[in-house]
C-alpha positions as CSV (number, residue, x, y, z in Angstrom):
1,X,-37.9,47.8,-139.4
2,X,-38.0,44.1,-138.8
3,X,-37.5,43.1,-135.2
4,X,-34.3,41.3,-134.3
5,X,-34.9,37.7,-133.2
6,X,-33.6,38.5,-129.7
7,X,-36.3,41.2,-129.3
8,X,-39.2,38.9,-129.8
9,X,-41.9,39.0,-127.1
10,X,-44.7,36.5,-126.5
11,X,-47.6,36.1,-124.1
12,X,-48.9,32.9,-122.4
13,X,-52.7,33.2,-121.7
14,X,-53.0,30.7,-118.9
15,X,-56.5,29.3,-118.7
16,X,-55.8,26.9,-115.8
17,X,-54.7,27.1,-112.2
18,X,-51.4,25.4,-111.3
19,X,-51.8,22.0,-109.8
20,X,-49.8,21.2,-106.7
21,X,-47.8,18.6,-108.6
22,X,-46.8,21.0,-111.5
23,X,-46.2,23.8,-109.1
24,X,-43.9,21.7,-106.9
25,X,-42.0,20.0,-109.7
26,X,-41.9,22.6,-112.4
27,X,-42.8,25.9,-110.7
28,X,-46.1,26.1,-112.6
29,X,-47.5,25.7,-116.0
30,X,-45.7,28.8,-117.2
31,X,-42.4,27.0,-116.8
32,X,-43.8,23.9,-118.5
33,X,-44.6,25.8,-121.6
34,X,-41.3,27.7,-121.6
35,X,-39.4,24.4,-121.1
36,X,-41.1,22.9,-124.1
37,X,-41.6,25.8,-126.4
38,X,-39.1,28.4,-125.3
39,X,-37.0,29.7,-128.1
40,X,-33.9,31.5,-126.8
41,X,-32.5,33.1,-123.7
42,X,-33.3,36.6,-125.0
43,X,-36.9,35.9,-125.8
44,X,-39.3,37.6,-123.4
45,X,-42.4,35.8,-122.2
46,X,-45.2,37.4,-120.3
47,X,-47.8,35.5,-118.3
48,X,-51.4,36.5,-118.0
49,X,-53.6,34.3,-115.9
50,X,-56.8,34.8,-117.9
51,X,-58.6,32.3,-115.7
52,X,-58.2,34.8,-112.9
53,X,-59.2,37.7,-115.0
54,X,-55.7,38.9,-115.9
55,X,-55.6,40.1,-119.5
56,X,-53.1,42.2,-121.5
57,X,-54.2,45.8,-122.1
58,X,-55.5,46.4,-125.6
59,X,-52.9,49.1,-126.2
60,X,-50.2,46.5,-125.4
61,X,-51.2,43.8,-127.9
62,X,-49.2,45.3,-130.7
63,X,-46.0,44.8,-128.7
64,X,-46.3,41.0,-128.9
65,X,-45.1,38.7,-131.7
66,X,-47.4,35.9,-130.7
67,X,-49.7,34.4,-128.1
68,X,-50.3,30.9,-126.7
69,X,-53.7,29.9,-125.1
70,X,-53.2,27.0,-122.7
71,X,-55.5,24.1,-121.7
72,X,-58.1,24.4,-119.0
73,X,-60.6,22.3,-117.0
74,X,-63.3,24.7,-118.1
75,X,-65.5,24.2,-121.2
76,X,-64.6,26.4,-124.1
77,X,-68.3,26.7,-124.9
78,X,-69.0,28.0,-121.4
79,X,-70.3,31.5,-120.6
80,X,-68.0,32.3,-117.7
81,X,-67.1,36.0,-117.9
82,X,-63.4,35.4,-118.4
83,X,-64.1,32.9,-121.3
84,X,-66.3,35.5,-123.1
85,X,-63.6,38.1,-122.5
86,X,-61.0,35.7,-123.9
87,X,-63.1,35.1,-127.0
88,X,-63.2,38.9,-127.6
89,X,-59.5,39.1,-127.2
90,X,-58.9,36.3,-129.7
91,X,-61.2,38.0,-132.2
92,X,-59.1,41.1,-131.8
93,X,-55.8,39.3,-132.2
94,X,-57.2,37.6,-135.4
95,X,-58.2,41.0,-136.8
96,X,-54.7,42.3,-136.0
97,X,-53.2,39.2,-137.8
98,X,-51.3,38.3,-134.6
99,X,-50.0,34.7,-134.4
100,X,-51.9,32.6,-131.9
101,X,-51.4,29.0,-130.9
102,X,-54.2,27.3,-129.0
103,X,-53.6,24.1,-127.0
104,X,-56.4,21.8,-126.0
105,X,-58.9,24.2,-124.5
106,X,-57.0,26.9,-126.3
107,X,-57.6,25.1,-129.6
108,X,-61.3,24.8,-128.8
109,X,-61.8,28.4,-127.6
110,X,-60.0,29.7,-130.7
111,X,-62.5,27.7,-132.8
112,X,-65.5,29.1,-130.9
113,X,-64.2,32.7,-131.0
114,X,-63.6,32.6,-134.7
115,X,-67.0,31.2,-135.7
116,X,-66.7,27.4,-135.2
117,X,-68.6,25.0,-133.0
118,X,-67.3,23.0,-130.0
119,X,-68.9,20.6,-127.6
120,X,-68.5,17.3,-125.7
121,X,-66.4,14.7,-127.6
122,X,-68.6,12.1,-129.1
123,X,-66.4,9.3,-127.8
124,X,-66.1,10.7,-124.3
125,X,-62.7,11.1,-122.6
126,X,-59.6,10.9,-124.8
127,X,-56.6,10.3,-122.5
128,X,-53.1,9.0,-123.3
129,X,-50.5,9.2,-126.0
130,X,-52.5,9.3,-129.3
131,X,-51.4,9.0,-132.9
132,X,-52.4,12.0,-135.0
133,X,-52.3,12.0,-138.8
134,X,-51.6,15.2,-140.7
135,X,-53.3,15.7,-144.0
136,X,-51.3,15.4,-147.2
137,X,-49.4,18.7,-148.1
138,X,-50.7,20.2,-144.8
139,X,-47.8,22.7,-144.8
140,X,-49.1,24.5,-147.9
141,X,-52.2,25.4,-146.0
142,X,-50.2,27.0,-143.2
143,X,-47.4,29.1,-144.6
144,X,-45.8,29.4,-141.1
145,X,-45.2,25.7,-141.1
146,X,-43.2,25.6,-144.3
147,X,-39.8,25.8,-142.6
148,X,-40.5,23.0,-140.1
149,X,-39.0,19.8,-141.5
150,X,-39.4,17.5,-138.4
151,X,-43.2,17.1,-138.3
152,X,-44.0,13.7,-139.9
153,X,-47.4,12.8,-141.4
154,X,-48.0,10.7,-138.3
155,X,-47.1,12.0,-134.8
156,X,-47.8,10.8,-131.2
157,X,-49.0,13.5,-128.8
158,X,-50.3,13.5,-125.3
159,X,-54.0,14.2,-125.0
160,X,-56.4,14.7,-122.1
161,X,-59.8,16.1,-122.9
162,X,-63.6,15.4,-123.0
163,X,-64.5,18.2,-125.4
164,X,-63.7,18.6,-129.1
165,X,-64.1,20.9,-132.1
166,X,-67.3,19.9,-133.8
167,X,-67.0,22.3,-136.7
168,X,-64.0,24.5,-137.5
169,X,-64.3,28.2,-138.4
170,X,-65.4,28.6,-142.1
171,X,-62.0,30.0,-143.1
172,X,-60.0,27.3,-141.3
173,X,-58.1,24.4,-142.8
174,X,-58.2,21.1,-140.9
175,X,-54.6,19.8,-141.0
176,X,-54.7,16.8,-138.7
177,X,-57.1,14.2,-137.4
178,X,-57.0,10.9,-135.4
179,X,-59.1,7.8,-135.1
180,X,-61.6,9.4,-132.8
181,X,-61.2,13.1,-133.3
182,X,-62.0,14.7,-136.7
183,X,-60.2,18.0,-135.9
184,X,-56.9,17.4,-134.1
185,X,-55.4,20.6,-135.6
186,X,-56.6,23.5,-137.7
187,X,-55.0,26.7,-139.1
188,X,-56.2,30.0,-140.5
189,X,-54.0,31.7,-143.0
190,X,-50.5,32.4,-141.6
191,X,-51.3,33.3,-138.0
192,X,-53.8,30.9,-136.3
193,X,-53.1,27.4,-135.2
194,X,-55.1,25.1,-132.9
195,X,-53.8,21.8,-131.6
196,X,-56.1,19.5,-129.6
197,X,-53.2,17.7,-127.9
198,X,-50.6,18.9,-125.4
199,X,-47.2,19.3,-127.0
200,X,-46.0,20.9,-123.7
201,X,-47.0,17.9,-121.5
202,X,-44.7,15.2,-120.2
203,X,-45.9,11.7,-119.3
204,X,-45.4,12.4,-115.6
205,X,-47.7,15.4,-115.8
206,X,-50.4,13.3,-117.5
207,X,-49.9,10.5,-115.0
208,X,-50.6,13.0,-112.1
209,X,-53.6,14.4,-114.0
210,X,-55.0,10.8,-114.4
211,X,-54.7,10.4,-110.6
212,X,-56.8,13.6,-110.0
213,X,-59.4,12.6,-112.6
214,X,-59.9,9.3,-110.8
215,X,-60.0,11.0,-107.4
216,X,-62.7,13.4,-108.5
217,X,-64.8,10.7,-110.1
218,X,-64.3,11.9,-113.7
219,X,-62.9,8.7,-115.0
220,X,-63.0,5.2,-113.3
221,X,-60.0,3.3,-112.1
222,X,-60.3,0.6,-114.8
223,X,-60.1,3.2,-117.6
224,X,-57.2,4.8,-115.8
225,X,-55.2,1.6,-115.6
226,X,-55.9,0.8,-119.3
227,X,-54.6,4.2,-120.2
228,X,-51.5,3.7,-118.1
229,X,-50.7,0.3,-119.7
230,X,-50.9,1.9,-123.1
231,X,-48.7,4.8,-122.0
232,X,-45.9,2.3,-121.0
233,X,-45.6,1.2,-124.6
234,X,-45.9,4.7,-126.2
235,X,-43.8,7.8,-126.2
236,X,-45.0,11.2,-127.4
237,X,-42.9,12.8,-130.2
238,X,-40.7,15.7,-129.3
239,X,-42.7,18.9,-128.7
240,X,-43.4,20.8,-131.8
241,X,-44.9,24.2,-132.4
242,X,-44.7,26.9,-135.0
243,X,-43.5,30.4,-135.3
244,X,-46.4,31.8,-133.3
245,X,-43.5,32.8,-131.5
246,X,-41.0,30.1,-131.8
247,X,-40.0,27.2,-133.9
248,X,-38.7,24.8,-131.3
249,X,-38.6,21.0,-131.4
250,X,-36.9,20.0,-128.2
251,X,-37.5,20.8,-124.5
252,X,-35.1,23.2,-122.9
253,X,-34.2,24.6,-119.5
254,X,-36.2,27.6,-118.4
255,X,-34.0,30.6,-119.0
256,X,-36.4,33.0,-120.8
257,X,-36.9,36.4,-119.3
258,X,-40.4,37.1,-118.3
259,X,-42.7,39.6,-116.6
260,X,-45.6,38.2,-114.7
261,X,-48.9,40.0,-114.0
262,X,-50.0,38.9,-110.6
263,X,-48.6,36.1,-108.5
264,X,-46.3,33.8,-110.4
265,X,-47.4,30.8,-108.3
266,X,-51.0,31.7,-108.0
267,X,-53.7,29.5,-106.4
268,X,-54.0,25.8,-106.9
269,X,-57.0,23.8,-108.0
270,X,-58.1,20.2,-107.9
271,X,-58.0,19.9,-111.6
272,X,-55.9,22.4,-113.4
273,X,-56.1,21.2,-117.0
274,X,-58.0,19.0,-119.3
């Protein structure tokens, strides 16, 4: 029997620790994702802080309609135990044909887990509101995008990363690119989607992240000011995602029900995302 829409259940695999700013203003990245991508009041969202070693049990995976892998300051090509464990989980979800959306680090670690190659971006840091171009007829490559009418062939999206997909998995279709990044988005059949940008971010979150990048010597002040000037004249398009769970195009208040494994607030870090 097909599940009723109100019974849908999704999991956020959080690969970053909440920054003080996001924790104080939004209550954590979990809320940021639900605000941007949440579908309905009845939808259930579970939080798993994979960066802290919190993972769903294997016998629970079938209960979920979809999974989202967040951004992270960690390298998707790193060999931290939790990253290797996450790769195994993503391989399992792919074999189960579960819908998975990867965002930034999530996009890159999906690529790695499923046979692609990732590494440092050839152009260095990509920070700001960037224009992404979708390939012609991209929706035919991703059946779960067919019902989304609001994605234009050009879209502006917030980005903040110094790594990139070098080579997508062999069975993946590249569906978006930009001036500096060859693989802005890829999909596999009707269940896997990776997006290099941050559809969940707002400009204030990026602005705070820029402050922390400067403070920790990861970018210089001149570069930061140049990014901010460009940000003043640019606006990201409304958040978009697919039915990995939800088909939502506008931010909404956090009303989703959720079950959290571990502490909902969790520890903070100097850099919580990239």
